[in-house]
C-alpha positions as CSV (number, residue, x, y, z in Angstrom):
1,X,-11.1,17.5,-19.5
2,X,-11.8,20.8,-18.2
3,X,-10.1,22.2,-15.4
4,X,-7.9,19.1,-14.9
5,X,-4.3,21.2,-14.0
6,X,-6.1,22.9,-11.3
7,X,-7.7,20.0,-9.7
8,X,-4.6,18.1,-10.2
9,X,-2.1,21.1,-8.0
10,X,-5.3,20.9,-5.8
11,X,-5.1,17.7,-4.8
12,X,-1.0,17.4,-4.8
13,X,-1.1,20.6,-2.5
14,X,-4.0,18.3,-0.1
15,X,-1.9,15.6,0.2
16,X,1.4,17.4,0.9
17,X,-0.3,19.3,3.7
18,X,-1.7,16.0,5.1
19,X,1.7,14.5,5.2
20,X,0.3,11.8,2.9
21,X,3.5,11.6,1.1
22,X,5.6,11.3,4.1
23,X,3.6,8.9,6.6
24,X,2.0,6.4,4.2
25,X,5.5,5.4,2.8
26,X,7.1,5.8,6.4
27,X,4.5,2.7,7.4
28,X,5.7,0.5,4.4
29,X,9.2,1.6,5.0
30,X,8.5,-0.1,8.6
31,X,6.8,-3.3,7.0
32,X,9.5,-4.1,4.6
33,X,12.5,-4.0,7.0
34,X,10.6,-5.7,9.5
35,X,10.8,-9.0,8.2
36,X,14.7,-9.5,7.3
37,X,15.3,-7.5,10.8
38,X,12.9,-10.1,13.2
39,X,14.0,-13.4,10.9
40,X,17.6,-12.5,11.6
41,X,17.4,-11.4,14.8
42,X,14.7,-14.0,16.1
43,X,17.0,-16.2,18.4
44,X,18.6,-12.5,19.9
45,X,14.9,-11.3,20.6
46,X,13.6,-14.5,22.2
47,X,17.0,-14.5,24.4
48,X,16.0,-10.7,25.3
49,X,12.5,-11.4,25.7
50,X,13.3,-13.9,28.5
51,X,11.2,-17.0,29.4
52,X,13.2,-19.3,27.0
53,X,13.9,-23.0,28.4
54,X,17.9,-23.7,29.1
55,X,19.2,-25.4,26.3
56,X,16.2,-24.3,24.0
57,X,17.2,-24.3,20.3
58,X,15.1,-23.0,17.8
59,X,15.6,-24.4,14.0
60,X,15.0,-21.3,11.8
61,X,14.4,-22.2,8.0
62,X,17.4,-21.0,6.0
63,X,16.1,-18.4,3.8
64,X,16.8,-16.9,0.7
65,X,16.4,-13.0,-0.4
66,X,13.5,-13.8,-2.5
67,X,11.5,-15.4,0.6
68,X,12.4,-12.2,2.1
69,X,10.7,-9.9,-0.1
70,X,7.6,-12.3,-0.5
71,X,7.1,-12.2,3.3
72,X,7.3,-8.0,2.8
73,X,4.9,-8.0,-0.1
74,X,2.0,-10.3,2.1
75,X,2.6,-7.4,4.9
76,X,2.1,-4.8,2.1
77,X,-1.1,-6.9,1.0
78,X,-2.3,-6.9,4.7
79,X,-1.4,-3.9,6.8
80,X,-0.3,-1.8,3.7
81,X,-3.5,-1.9,1.7
82,X,-5.6,-1.6,4.5
83,X,-3.4,2.1,5.6
84,X,-4.2,2.9,1.6
85,X,-7.8,1.7,1.7
86,X,-8.6,3.7,4.8
87,X,-6.7,6.9,3.7
88,X,-8.8,7.7,0.4
89,X,-11.9,5.4,0.4
90,X,-13.7,8.4,1.6
91,X,-11.9,11.3,-0.7
92,X,-14.8,11.6,-2.8
93,X,-18.0,10.7,-0.8
94,X,-16.7,12.8,2.4
95,X,-16.4,15.9,-0.3
96,X,-19.8,14.8,-1.6
97,X,-21.6,14.8,1.6
98,X,-19.5,18.2,2.8
99,X,-20.9,20.1,0.0
100,X,-17.5,20.5,-1.5
101,X,-18.1,18.2,-4.5
102,X,-21.5,20.3,-5.3
103,X,-19.3,23.8,-5.3
104,X,-17.4,22.1,-8.1
105,X,-19.9,20.7,-9.8
106,X,-21.1,24.2,-10.8
107,X,-17.9,25.3,-12.1
108,X,-16.8,24.1,-16.0
109,X,-15.2,21.2,-14.6
110,X,-15.9,17.7,-16.0
111,X,-16.6,14.5,-13.5
112,X,-13.3,12.9,-15.2
113,X,-11.2,15.9,-14.7
114,X,-12.3,15.1,-10.9
115,X,-11.8,11.7,-10.8
116,X,-8.7,11.6,-12.6
117,X,-6.7,14.3,-10.5
118,X,-7.4,12.2,-7.5
119,X,-6.6,9.1,-9.1
120,X,-3.1,10.5,-10.1
121,X,-2.6,11.8,-6.3
122,X,-3.5,8.5,-4.9
123,X,-1.1,6.4,-7.7
124,X,1.7,8.9,-6.9
125,X,1.4,8.2,-3.2
126,X,1.1,4.3,-3.7
127,X,4.2,4.4,-5.9
128,X,6.3,6.2,-3.5
129,X,4.8,4.1,-0.7
130,X,5.9,0.6,-1.8
131,X,9.0,2.1,-3.5
132,X,10.0,3.2,0.0
133,X,8.8,-0.6,0.9
134,X,11.0,-2.3,-1.3
135,X,13.9,-0.3,-0.6
136,X,14.0,-0.8,2.8
137,X,13.3,-4.2,2.6
138,X,16.1,-4.7,-0.3
139,X,18.7,-2.5,1.6
140,X,18.3,-4.8,5.2
141,X,17.7,-8.3,2.7
142,X,21.1,-7.4,0.9
143,X,23.2,-6.7,4.0
144,X,21.9,-9.8,6.0
145,X,21.4,-12.1,3.5
146,X,22.2,-11.3,0.1
147,X,21.0,-9.5,-3.3
148,X,18.8,-10.4,-5.9
149,X,18.7,-10.0,-9.6
150,X,17.8,-6.2,-10.6
151,X,15.7,-7.6,-13.4
152,X,13.9,-9.8,-11.0
153,X,13.2,-6.8,-8.5
154,X,11.9,-4.7,-11.4
155,X,9.7,-7.5,-12.2
156,X,8.2,-7.9,-8.6
157,X,8.1,-4.0,-8.0
158,X,6.1,-2.9,-11.2
159,X,3.8,-6.1,-11.0
160,X,3.0,-5.2,-7.7
161,X,2.3,-1.3,-8.5
162,X,-0.1,-2.5,-11.6
163,X,-1.8,-4.1,-8.5
164,X,-1.9,-1.4,-6.3
165,X,-3.1,0.8,-9.1
166,X,-6.6,-1.7,-9.3
167,X,-6.9,-1.4,-5.8
168,X,-6.9,2.4,-5.6
169,X,-9.6,2.5,-8.9
170,X,-11.9,0.2,-6.9
171,X,-11.3,2.3,-4.3
172,X,-11.9,5.7,-5.7
173,X,-15.1,3.8,-7.7
174,X,-16.4,2.8,-4.3
175,X,-16.1,6.2,-2.8
176,X,-17.6,7.9,-6.1
177,X,-20.5,5.2,-5.8
178,X,-21.6,5.1,-2.0
179,X,-21.7,6.8,1.4
180,X,-17.7,6.7,3.1
181,X,-18.9,3.8,5.5
182,X,-20.8,1.7,2.2
183,X,-17.7,2.7,0.3
184,X,-15.4,1.5,2.5
185,X,-17.1,-2.2,3.2
186,X,-17.4,-2.8,-0.4
187,X,-13.9,-1.6,-1.2
188,X,-12.6,-4.0,1.6
189,X,-15.1,-6.8,0.3
190,X,-13.8,-6.7,-3.2
191,X,-10.0,-6.4,-2.6
192,X,-9.8,-9.2,0.0
193,X,-12.0,-11.7,-1.7
194,X,-10.1,-11.0,-4.8
195,X,-7.0,-11.8,-3.0
196,X,-8.7,-14.8,-1.6
197,X,-9.7,-16.2,-5.3
198,X,-6.3,-15.3,-6.7
199,X,-4.7,-17.5,-3.8
200,X,-7.1,-20.6,-4.6
201,X,-6.4,-20.4,-8.1
202,X,-2.9,-20.1,-7.3
203,X,-3.1,-23.6,-5.7
204,X,-4.0,-25.1,-9.1
């Protein structure tokens, strides 16, 4: 693919300059640590907030480490994906609207190189983000609830990463096919309808 290395360096440079390798993983890390901390300190939080009736007792189910990881994955599936998709859904359509893509097309650069350079950078940001989210969740879960088998953790991590690669590919294809507003609508519709279908299929 012509010009691939040049485009890849350009995309990585832009991702670093816009702090995508910092703030998106930070969002995932906060989501990852929120469930183990919130569930463990729920009664302390309620007492600190006040307005709790005297003698009130809240029955908190006994959670296993895998329950906390599944809860965090649920957070990644909603807030995390929203952040990822909102950040990258206009990555091609905005360049096309501003004329930047046209300037690139007149040079000896293939569309495959242009597409793949963006896909690799988005995938790298996604990998670092879910790694930060899982690491934060595993750290606090292991301290407060216990540990999980390493094999299970790797299986969960890479399974979710494969799903994230699919989300990134759909987002990028929509960005290449439509204007930003339409691409955003289509990408969100495809991904979240897919999640609903997956949930329904999982019930049977």
